[in-house]
NUZA-917366 format. One line per 3 residues: number of its first residue (from 0); their letters; for each residue x, y, z of N, C-alpha, C, O, CB. Coordinates in Angstrom, 3 decimals. Glycine has a CB too. Layout:
BEGIN
NUM	A	X:Y:Z:X:Y:Z:X:Y:Z:X:Y:Z:X:Y:Z; ...
//
This chain:
BEGIN
0	MQE	0.967:-0.906:-0.094:0.224:-0.159:-0.118:1.039:1.216:0.192:1.760:1.445:1.164:-0.794:-0.602:0.650; 0.675:2.195:-1.072:1.020:3.425:-1.206:1.008:4.416:-0.222:-0.156:4.775:-0.043:0.440:3.784:-2.022; 1.968:5.146:0.650:1.378:6.188:1.665:1.375:7.398:0.530:2.380:7.546:-0.165:2.449:6.517:3.268
3	TFV	-0.074:8.480:0.315:-0.168:9.681:-0.440:0.326:10.711:0.791:-0.117:10.808:1.935:-1.802:9.957:-1.132; 1.208:11.306:0.250:1.673:12.714:0.868:0.834:13.850:0.357:0.686:14.030:-0.852:3.221:13.063:0.499; 0.050:14.944:1.655:-0.253:16.252:1.134:0.138:16.733:1.390:0.404:16.631:2.588:-0.979:16.809:1.082
6	NKV	0.666:17.830:0.667:0.917:19.432:1.151:-0.072:20.342:1.840:-0.910:21.084:1.328:1.208:20.229:-0.003; 0.206:20.125:3.109:-1.358:21.045:3.719:-0.520:22.667:3.309:-1.299:23.547:2.946:-1.902:20.766:6.214; 0.795:22.997:3.356:0.948:24.530:2.846:0.048:24.851:1.616:-0.979:25.530:1.580:2.523:24.850:2.388
9	AES	0.734:24.150:0.561:0.193:24.355:-0.875:-1.398:24.146:-0.431:-1.984:24.718:-1.350:0.868:23.114:-2.186; -2.065:23.813:0.164:-3.754:23.339:0.173:-4.165:24.803:0.888:-5.199:25.471:0.868:-4.287:21.576:1.346; -3.198:24.932:1.363:-4.308:25.989:2.176:-4.533:27.342:2.036:-5.311:27.943:2.777:-4.090:26.055:3.451
12	GIV	-3.644:28.104:0.751:-4.487:29.096:-0.069:-3.525:30.251:0.336:-3.896:31.413:0.168:-6.272:29.296:0.371; -2.280:29.966:0.873:-1.465:31.009:1.330:-0.759:31.523:0.677:0.106:30.771:0.226:-0.850:30.825:2.128; -0.678:32.810:0.292:0.337:33.746:-0.570:1.568:33.908:0.471:1.479:34.280:1.641:-0.402:35.424:-1.047
15	TIN	2.665:33.562:-0.191:3.897:34.117:0.369:4.333:35.156:-0.366:4.344:35.056:-1.593:4.938:33.200:0.480; 4.849:36.562:0.407:5.705:37.771:-0.348:7.068:38.026:-0.033:7.356:38.588:1.024:5.120:39.076:-0.113; 8.085:37.606:-0.990:9.168:37.367:-0.043:9.794:39.220:-0.617:10.158:39.668:-1.705:10.386:35.521:-0.450
18	LED	9.690:39.643:0.354:10.510:41.223:-0.167:11.782:41.431:-0.535:12.114:42.576:-0.843:10.564:42.219:0.807; 12.808:40.279:-0.575:13.878:40.669:-1.339:13.293:40.675:-3.133:14.026:41.084:-4.034:15.208:39.507:-0.939; 12.108:40.235:-3.340:11.760:40.385:-5.062:11.496:42.196:-5.035:11.168:42.774:-6.071:9.886:39.221:-5.711
21	FYI	11.684:42.916:-3.777:11.284:44.289:-4.261:12.318:44.946:-3.552:12.234:46.130:-3.227:9.745:44.841:-3.939; 13.409:44.134:-3.269:14.673:44.990:-3.131:15.656:45.914:-4.284:15.743:45.430:-5.413:15.509:44.048:-2.620; 16.062:46.648:-4.125:16.535:47.617:-4.856:17.536:46.839:-5.914:18.271:46.014:-5.371:17.190:48.723:-3.920
24	KGD	17.676:46.979:-7.352:18.006:46.194:-8.545:19.114:46.859:-9.300:18.763:47.829:-9.973:16.788:46.012:-9.450; 20.407:46.527:-9.323:20.941:47.356:-10.177:22.372:47.676:-8.887:22.354:47.270:-7.725:19.689:48.767:-10.768; 23.279:48.339:-9.414:24.265:49.455:-8.677:24.026:50.159:-8.055:23.246:50.906:-8.645:24.852:50.168:-9.154
27	TAV	24.283:50.653:-6.607:24.496:51.866:-6.235:25.292:52.412:-6.110:26.332:51.834:-5.794:24.216:52.103:-5.595; 25.284:53.872:-6.286:26.772:54.663:-5.785:26.219:56.205:-4.747:25.107:56.729:-4.690:27.889:55.341:-7.653; 27.033:56.436:-4.304:26.972:57.644:-3.553:27.758:58.910:-4.282:28.930:59.094:-4.609:27.580:57.328:-2.134
30	FDL	26.696:59.590:-4.364:27.464:61.146:-5.203:27.368:62.232:-3.791:26.374:62.686:-3.224:26.141:62.027:-7.016; 28.918:62.431:-3.494:28.840:62.913:-2.554:29.192:64.547:-2.776:29.978:64.710:-3.710:29.564:62.120:-1.727; 28.890:65.431:-2.298:29.384:66.867:-2.535:30.524:67.179:-1.764:31.312:68.051:-2.130:28.360:67.893:-2.222
33	KDF	30.715:66.342:-0.418:31.931:66.697:0.113:33.447:66.780:-0.635:34.468:67.392:-0.323:31.981:65.856:1.074; 33.079:65.756:-1.923:34.532:66.083:-3.157:34.697:67.496:-3.792:35.670:67.898:-4.429:34.373:65.087:-4.678; 33.292:68.321:-3.422:33.250:69.754:-4.215:34.029:70.525:-3.547:34.742:71.280:-4.208:31.891:70.495:-4.358
36	LFM	34.116:70.561:-2.157:34.147:71.491:-0.824:35.526:72.100:-1.320:36.429:71.396:-1.773:34.161:70.609:0.938; 35.608:73.617:-1.179:36.682:74.541:-1.319:37.293:74.367:0.755:36.783:74.858:1.762:35.859:76.508:-2.083; 38.386:73.567:0.605:39.072:73.713:1.699:38.150:72.355:2.687:38.551:72.138:3.830:39.012:75.513:2.251
39	GLI	37.347:71.805:2.316:36.602:70.794:2.591:35.719:71.577:3.619:35.481:71.032:4.697:37.386:69.492:3.052; 35.203:72.864:3.342:34.193:73.700:4.328:33.034:74.253:3.370:31.806:74.184:3.425:35.031:75.106:5.168; 33.864:74.784:2.544:32.700:75.719:1.893:32.555:75.266:0.494:33.533:74.790:-0.083:33.052:77.389:1.894
42	LKE	31.078:75.408:-0.269:30.814:74.965:-1.606:30.927:76.796:-2.408:30.258:77.727:-1.957:28.969:73.935:-1.681; 31.725:76.921:-3.398:31.795:77.776:-4.244:30.750:77.259:-5.362:30.895:76.220:-6.005:33.210:77.980:-4.619; 29.534:78.280:-5.498:28.332:77.958:-6.791:29.948:77.779:-8.065:30.213:76.628:-8.412:26.670:79.980:-7.264
45	KDY	30.658:78.694:-8.502:31.459:78.878:-9.643:32.179:77.580:-9.881:32.081:76.874:-10.885:32.412:80.052:-9.480; 32.952:77.356:-8.761:33.966:76.150:-8.740:32.830:74.839:-9.063:33.106:74.001:-9.921:34.913:75.998:-6.980; 31.642:74.780:-8.337:30.637:73.819:-8.347:30.707:73.468:-9.916:31.121:72.500:-10.554:29.151:74.381:-7.750
48	RAA	30.194:74.531:-10.199:29.117:74.205:-11.316:30.612:73.862:-12.509:30.708:72.757:-13.043:27.692:75.928:-11.805; 31.188:74.480:-12.652:32.591:73.898:-13.718:32.888:72.525:-13.377:33.024:71.643:-14.225:34.197:74.774:-13.485; 33.014:72.305:-11.811:33.438:70.958:-11.758:32.140:69.648:-12.126:32.314:68.566:-12.687:34.051:70.850:-10.186
51	LLA	31.058:70.152:-11.659:30.036:69.268:-12.540:30.167:68.892:-13.945:30.340:67.831:-14.545:28.854:69.872:-12.572; 29.996:70.376:-14.335:30.839:70.700:-15.912:31.392:69.335:-16.609:30.888:68.581:-17.441:32.404:71.788:-15.657; 32.580:69.333:-15.954:33.656:68.575:-16.032:33.286:67.012:-15.605:34.165:66.210:-15.919:34.726:69.241:-15.164
54	TDW	32.393:66.584:-15.092:32.019:64.944:-14.571:31.733:64.338:-15.770:31.182:64.802:-16.768:30.631:64.689:-13.487; 32.351:62.811:-15.462:31.809:62.523:-16.374:30.635:61.462:-15.944:30.820:60.518:-15.176:32.772:62.175:-17.261; 29.546:61.748:-16.502:27.641:61.344:-15.601:27.722:60.149:-15.890:26.892:59.450:-15.310:25.820:62.039:-16.277
57	QMY	28.808:59.327:-16.972:28.216:57.858:-17.482:28.602:56.937:-16.439:28.368:55.728:-16.420:28.838:57.277:-18.984; 29.353:57.775:-15.381:30.073:56.257:-14.554:28.840:56.245:-13.275:28.720:55.798:-12.135:32.274:56.530:-13.682; 28.111:56.968:-14.179:26.496:57.030:-12.851:25.526:55.983:-14.052:24.628:55.261:-13.620:25.338:59.511:-12.468
60	AEK	25.699:56.012:-14.828:24.665:55.214:-15.902:23.919:53.826:-15.485:24.488:52.782:-15.166:25.543:54.793:-17.226; 22.636:54.034:-15.555:21.623:52.583:-14.722:22.222:52.641:-13.435:22.342:51.484:-13.033:21.838:50.677:-15.417; 22.794:53.724:-12.334:22.992:53.033:-11.207:21.744:53.880:-10.284:21.112:54.804:-10.797:24.707:53.109:-10.662
63	NIA	21.525:53.457:-8.992:20.743:53.842:-8.243:21.570:54.776:-7.334:22.438:54.208:-6.672:20.056:52.782:-7.698; 21.443:56.202:-7.179:22.593:57.118:-6.322:21.730:57.802:-5.285:20.657:58.403:-5.323:23.501:58.396:-7.315; 22.474:57.530:-4.484:22.031:58.815:-3.310:22.933:59.782:-3.298:24.079:59.762:-3.747:21.945:58.401:-1.723
66	ITC	22.375:60.605:-2.777:22.953:62.621:-2.942:23.393:62.610:-1.529:22.615:62.255:-0.643:21.385:64.290:-3.279; 24.642:62.994:-1.272:24.786:63.294:0.228:26.178:64.604:0.782:27.169:65.176:0.330:25.164:61.585:0.914; 25.708:64.546:1.494:26.984:65.230:1.882:27.521:64.856:3.160:26.793:64.825:4.152:26.825:66.649:1.902
69	TAD	29.257:64.452:3.231:29.483:63.470:4.553:30.428:64.196:4.921:31.250:63.671:5.671:29.870:61.840:4.468; 30.624:65.617:4.525:31.579:66.750:5.691:30.341:67.442:6.324:29.151:67.338:6.029:32.843:68.212:4.810; 30.858:68.053:7.118:30.052:68.859:8.443:30.153:69.994:7.563:31.303:70.426:7.478:30.830:69.039:10.253
72	AII	29.265:70.618:6.866:29.610:72.013:5.938:27.821:72.593:5.692:26.906:71.771:5.724:30.661:71.474:3.974; 27.704:73.275:5.584:26.105:74.186:5.255:25.928:73.973:4.070:26.335:74.950:3.441:25.963:75.888:5.415; 25.372:72.899:3.157:25.188:73.184:1.760:23.633:73.585:1.917:22.675:73.325:2.645:25.571:71.846:0.668
75	PVW	23.967:74.394:0.768:22.499:75.296:0.073:21.507:73.903:-0.723:21.927:72.962:-1.396:23.183:76.840:-1.603; 20.309:74.198:-0.379:19.967:73.132:-1.481:19.615:73.198:-2.559:19.181:72.137:-3.009:19.251:72.481:-1.294; 19.614:73.905:-3.109:19.940:74.025:-4.902:21.259:73.190:-5.211:21.486:72.717:-6.325:20.306:75.863:-5.501
78	AYM	22.131:73.053:-4.086:23.076:72.298:-4.636:23.168:71.089:-5.462:23.539:70.829:-6.607:23.588:72.097:-3.876; 22.396:70.047:-3.832:21.823:68.979:-4.651:20.622:68.531:-5.671:20.533:67.440:-6.235:21.726:68.382:-3.968; 19.598:69.786:-5.782:19.152:69.797:-6.624:20.606:69.766:-8.258:20.710:69.127:-9.305:18.138:70.958:-6.217
81	LAA	21.024:70.328:-7.894:22.210:70.752:-9.004:22.716:69.568:-9.669:22.641:69.217:-10.846:23.541:71.502:-8.333; 23.283:68.994:-8.585:23.747:67.588:-8.825:22.710:66.591:-9.084:23.176:65.454:-9.143:24.498:67.112:-7.701; 21.096:66.689:-9.306:20.374:65.877:-9.068:19.800:65.846:-10.893:19.290:64.963:-11.582:19.405:66.279:-7.687
84	SYL	20.190:67.250:-11.158:19.796:67.385:-12.395:21.143:66.851:-13.742:21.031:66.549:-14.930:19.336:69.031:-12.387; 22.109:66.926:-12.983:22.821:66.184:-13.939:23.006:64.743:-13.623:24.105:64.373:-14.034:24.064:66.776:-14.135; 22.461:63.976:-13.155:22.206:62.459:-12.507:20.877:62.476:-13.316:20.810:61.527:-14.097:22.071:62.210:-10.523
87	QPV	20.183:63.014:-13.326:18.453:62.511:-13.837:19.075:61.608:-15.371:19.591:60.513:-15.148:16.953:64.444:-14.390; 19.035:61.900:-16.275:19.569:61.466:-17.523:19.984:60.518:-17.600:19.721:59.840:-18.593:20.318:62.010:-18.001; 20.823:60.030:-16.593:21.819:59.140:-16.728:21.120:57.891:-15.676:20.664:56.810:-16.050:23.407:59.866:-16.287
90	AKE	21.194:58.372:-14.385:21.161:57.496:-12.694:19.550:56.605:-13.703:19.004:56.843:-14.780:20.620:59.089:-10.383; 19.358:55.706:-12.746:17.654:54.505:-12.499:17.234:55.166:-11.681:16.490:55.928:-12.298:17.580:52.714:-11.851; 17.167:55.548:-10.152:16.702:56.064:-9.122:18.111:57.084:-8.770:19.305:56.926:-9.026:16.183:54.866:-8.027
93	IIF	17.340:58.205:-8.050:18.019:59.324:-7.482:17.506:59.702:-6.077:16.343:60.093:-6.175:17.892:60.482:-8.403; 17.942:59.726:-4.837:17.646:60.356:-4.125:18.374:60.817:-2.953:19.516:60.356:-2.958:16.846:59.960:-4.008; 18.101:61.641:-1.839:18.728:62.672:-0.903:18.931:61.779:-0.208:17.918:61.167:0.129:18.069:63.884:-0.298
96	GDE	20.336:61.237:0.366:20.504:60.762:1.791:21.661:59.564:1.357:22.091:59.481:0.206:18.858:60.136:2.631; 22.093:58.651:2.472:23.075:57.681:2.352:22.202:56.455:1.118:21.188:56.470:0.421:23.494:57.026:4.146; 23.253:55.568:1.393:22.714:54.488:0.669:22.087:53.229:1.638:22.396:52.058:1.416:23.888:53.986:-0.266
99	AAL	21.355:53.546:2.515:20.534:53.028:3.136:19.350:53.879:3.071:18.269:53.316:2.899:20.997:52.733:4.288; 19.380:54.861:3.156:18.135:55.341:3.054:17.673:55.234:1.367:16.472:54.991:1.249:18.157:56.869:3.702; 18.351:55.361:0.179:18.196:55.050:-1.017:17.862:52.953:-1.144:16.958:52.526:-1.862:19.727:55.787:-1.757
102	INA	18.370:52.425:-0.686:17.640:51.064:0.201:15.693:51.440:0.148:14.757:51.064:-0.557:18.431:51.116:2.437; 15.816:52.105:0.994:14.345:52.295:2.079:13.821:52.840:0.589:13.301:52.033:-0.181:14.301:53.716:3.910; 13.952:53.995:0.279:13.668:54.848:-0.816:12.894:53.369:-1.686:11.691:53.108:-1.685:15.302:55.780:-1.598
105	VLL	13.705:52.785:-2.190:13.170:51.964:-3.342:12.339:50.886:-2.988:11.309:50.516:-3.552:14.209:51.410:-4.126; 12.872:50.442:-2.033:11.629:49.665:-1.463:10.178:49.981:-1.180:9.204:49.271:-1.432:11.942:49.330:-0.405; 10.205:51.081:-0.654:9.216:51.357:-0.759:8.346:52.122:-1.872:7.117:52.068:-1.908:9.257:51.688:0.084
108	KNI	9.053:52.760:-2.674:8.424:53.010:-3.936:8.347:51.587:-4.404:7.447:51.719:-5.233:9.225:54.037:-4.933; 8.693:50.225:-4.447:8.284:49.090:-4.986:7.267:47.943:-4.720:6.810:47.033:-5.413:9.137:48.683:-5.036; 7.014:48.556:-2.806:5.745:47.938:-2.293:4.735:48.708:-2.944:3.881:48.308:-3.735:5.566:47.953:-0.717
111	NKI	4.943:49.892:-2.503:3.291:50.851:-3.337:2.955:50.882:-4.469:2.103:51.707:-4.800:3.153:52.306:-3.357; 3.509:50.007:-5.412:3.451:49.449:-6.650:2.683:48.019:-6.320:2.478:47.445:-7.389:4.971:49.340:-7.330; 2.301:47.424:-5.442:1.623:46.088:-5.285:0.237:46.857:-5.506:-0.209:47.829:-4.895:1.886:45.127:-3.692
114	QAE	-0.377:46.031:-6.701:-2.355:46.043:-6.646:-2.500:45.147:-5.144:-2.403:43.920:-5.143:-3.439:44.808:-8.460; -2.728:45.892:-3.967:-3.379:45.264:-2.651:-4.565:44.677:-3.223:-4.680:43.466:-3.034:-3.767:46.350:-1.382; -5.428:45.225:-3.845:-6.920:44.549:-4.168:-6.481:42.904:-5.249:-7.237:42.204:-5.923:-8.122:46.076:-5.370
117	DYA	-5.262:42.802:-5.047:-5.069:41.486:-5.914:-5.238:40.285:-4.415:-5.660:39.134:-4.295:-3.110:41.470:-6.953; -4.768:41.111:-3.655:-4.908:39.999:-2.095:-6.048:40.088:-1.381:-6.002:39.432:-0.340:-3.827:40.297:-0.848; -7.327:40.824:-1.626:-8.323:40.565:-1.378:-8.932:39.422:-0.657:-9.337:38.414:-1.235:-8.617:40.705:-2.199
120	DKR	-8.997:39.662:0.972:-9.181:38.312:1.194:-8.354:36.649:1.155:-8.758:35.513:1.404:-9.980:38.342:0.514; -7.213:37.139:0.771:-6.323:36.242:1.149:-5.604:36.349:2.529:-5.511:37.306:3.297:-5.462:36.232:0.186; -4.932:34.564:2.643:-3.811:34.841:4.125:-2.672:35.132:3.049:-2.810:34.760:1.883:-3.365:33.154:5.541
123	VVI	-1.782:35.669:3.396:-0.843:36.220:3.172:0.536:36.251:4.279:0.522:37.056:5.210:-1.415:37.302:2.872; 1.772:35.251:4.070:2.919:35.418:4.520:4.230:35.856:4.084:5.010:35.292:3.317:3.020:34.640:4.845; 4.387:37.418:4.960:5.605:38.004:4.586:6.799:37.242:5.219:7.189:37.188:6.385:5.601:39.459:4.980
126	KGC	7.326:36.580:3.900:8.915:35.645:4.428:9.452:36.380:5.293:9.010:37.524:5.394:10.223:35.352:3.288; 10.350:36.034:6.007:10.990:36.393:7.129:12.497:36.531:7.005:13.072:37.550:7.388:10.655:35.491:8.096; 13.125:35.507:6.473:14.605:34.844:6.211:14.849:35.063:5.033:13.964:34.911:4.191:14.825:33.369:6.417
129	GDI	15.982:35.432:4.728:16.545:35.248:3.057:17.942:35.801:3.443:18.384:36.061:4.561:15.613:36.331:1.569; 18.703:35.946:1.831:19.636:36.163:1.834:20.056:37.372:1.892:21.285:37.384:1.820:19.934:35.662:1.200; 19.394:38.893:2.034:19.201:39.890:2.031:18.507:40.356:3.012:17.332:40.088:3.262:18.895:40.092:1.150
132	NIP	19.498:41.347:3.821:19.254:41.616:5.026:17.905:43.019:4.589:17.950:44.083:3.972:20.899:42.021:5.936; 17.209:42.517:5.059:15.406:43.394:4.102:15.047:44.395:5.439:14.683:43.876:6.495:13.334:41.746:3.703; 15.191:45.954:5.292:15.212:47.085:6.813:13.376:46.597:6.989:12.491:46.125:6.274:15.669:49.620:6.377
135	ETA	13.541:47.041:8.323:12.154:47.084:8.976:11.097:47.603:8.389:9.940:47.186:8.353:12.149:47.705:10.058; 11.664:48.710:7.848:10.938:49.950:7.062:9.772:49.069:5.951:8.587:49.351:5.774:12.362:51.068:6.001; 10.584:47.926:5.305:9.880:47.196:4.208:8.604:46.635:5.291:7.493:47.067:4.983:10.990:45.823:3.313
138	YVA	8.637:45.997:6.149:7.914:44.862:7.150:6.694:45.496:6.939:5.695:45.132:6.319:8.392:44.675:8.907; 7.142:47.269:8.029:5.964:47.584:8.386:4.840:48.417:6.991:3.621:48.578:6.931:6.332:48.505:9.710; 6.055:48.810:5.969:5.039:49.194:4.937:4.271:48.281:4.185:3.147:48.620:3.816:5.596:49.890:4.046
141	ITH	4.661:47.326:3.946:3.619:45.933:3.746:2.753:45.809:4.222:1.741:45.898:3.527:3.896:44.819:4.003; 2.575:45.490:5.897:1.800:45.643:6.474:1.097:46.489:6.442:-0.044:46.034:6.364:2.028:45.524:7.138; 1.104:47.907:6.463:0.102:49.210:6.090:-0.377:48.666:4.779:-1.459:48.082:4.839:0.904:50.907:5.906
144	HLR	0.248:48.740:3.514:-0.352:48.680:2.706:-1.441:47.192:2.269:-2.406:47.234:1.506:0.580:49.092:2.001; -1.046:46.251:2.838:-1.951:45.412:2.784:-3.127:45.019:3.101:-4.114:44.759:2.414:-1.662:44.944:2.951; -2.808:44.987:4.930:-4.207:45.079:5.804:-5.267:45.452:5.765:-6.192:44.937:6.394:-4.237:45.501:6.570
147	PYV	-5.387:46.668:4.835:-7.130:46.980:4.328:-7.621:45.954:3.651:-8.840:46.022:3.496:-7.429:48.254:3.275; -6.803:44.494:2.929:-7.458:44.279:2.001:-7.315:42.903:2.543:-8.397:42.366:2.779:-7.096:44.771:0.638; -6.357:42.260:2.778:-6.445:40.434:2.932:-7.004:40.134:4.216:-7.249:41.004:5.052:-4.853:39.544:2.905
150	KSI	-7.220:38.831:4.388:-7.992:38.445:5.072:-6.910:38.347:6.554:-7.195:38.737:7.686:-8.722:37.181:4.371; -5.802:37.786:6.153:-4.658:37.824:7.826:-3.164:38.023:7.027:-2.794:37.870:5.863:-4.604:35.748:9.109; -2.635:38.370:8.057:-1.078:38.807:7.762:-0.499:37.918:8.564:-0.923:37.668:9.693:-0.559:40.362:8.115
153	MYG	0.681:37.286:7.952:1.553:36.314:8.838:3.326:37.057:8.740:3.806:37.898:7.980:1.418:34.395:8.012; 3.813:36.401:9.702:5.550:36.600:9.188:6.414:35.417:9.876:6.541:34.997:11.026:6.345:38.307:9.821; 7.066:35.009:8.314:7.717:34.134:9.184:7.677:33.106:7.196:7.615:33.665:6.101:6.574:33.459:11.164
156	EPC	7.750:31.405:7.510:7.933:30.786:6.362:6.057:30.202:6.555:5.246:30.366:7.467:9.512:29.516:6.344; 5.982:29.596:5.403:3.922:29.271:5.545:4.087:28.375:6.450:3.331:28.697:7.367:2.761:28.470:4.030; 4.953:26.902:6.875:5.307:26.022:7.993:5.360:26.730:9.644:4.943:26.295:10.718:6.788:25.444:7.563
159	STV	5.870:27.646:9.379:6.278:28.170:11.049:5.939:29.998:10.777:6.640:30.870:10.263:8.556:27.745:11.607; 4.950:30.029:11.211:4.670:31.613:11.284:4.123:32.361:12.608:3.655:31.818:13.609:3.617:31.915:10.226; 4.291:33.701:12.375:4.366:34.575:13.685:3.157:35.159:12.968:3.398:35.755:11.918:5.875:35.648:14.176
162	PIY	1.146:35.033:13.615:0.182:35.718:13.375:0.466:36.895:13.631:0.941:37.198:14.726:-0.786:35.366:13.874; 0.127:38.185:12.252:0.298:39.373:12.877:-1.049:40.346:12.928:-1.319:41.195:13.777:1.442:40.016:12.175; -1.739:39.992:11.860:-3.670:40.696:11.820:-4.408:39.308:11.484:-3.980:38.303:10.916:-4.197:42.207:10.115
165	KKK	-5.411:39.542:11.922:-6.588:38.638:11.338:-7.416:39.291:11.091:-7.468:40.218:11.900:-7.162:37.658:12.025; -8.489:39.357:10.043:-9.379:39.947:10.097:-10.674:39.037:10.808:-10.632:37.808:10.861:-9.458:40.445:8.825; -11.818:39.844:11.338:-12.677:39.637:12.636:-13.825:39.517:11.433:-15.004:39.313:11.723:-12.779:41.055:14.101
//
């Protein structure tokens, strides 16, 4: 007599979402204005504009860029805007902040593209472990985005979950 194995997880109707699928794709780079400061302290407009004109922007082609200044200097807002205007034609994504802020911004943008209605009345597991360190920001965002639509949200793996939300 042959035993029949039943995959109860597959039959449960649970939908698994892996936040690694929403993680930033491609190379990242930081455009640091500290490299354009006079004596590491002051941004001189004329020199800055000349330096930007002389920059090879192709090194940023198809990359996700974080614009920041890691020096302890007062940078006028227009300086960040000017850098963004040069980066825009070549870069994939551009944000203000460090690399962690860039990762968060792209994750949030990708999560917000989810058609939450597609998960209406479904049991959803947000995968907890993986090869990429997913920031907590993404877990909060996916919960906020899906909660109004789903039957339940769980964290972990389909075979071992932590309940987060269950519709009454």
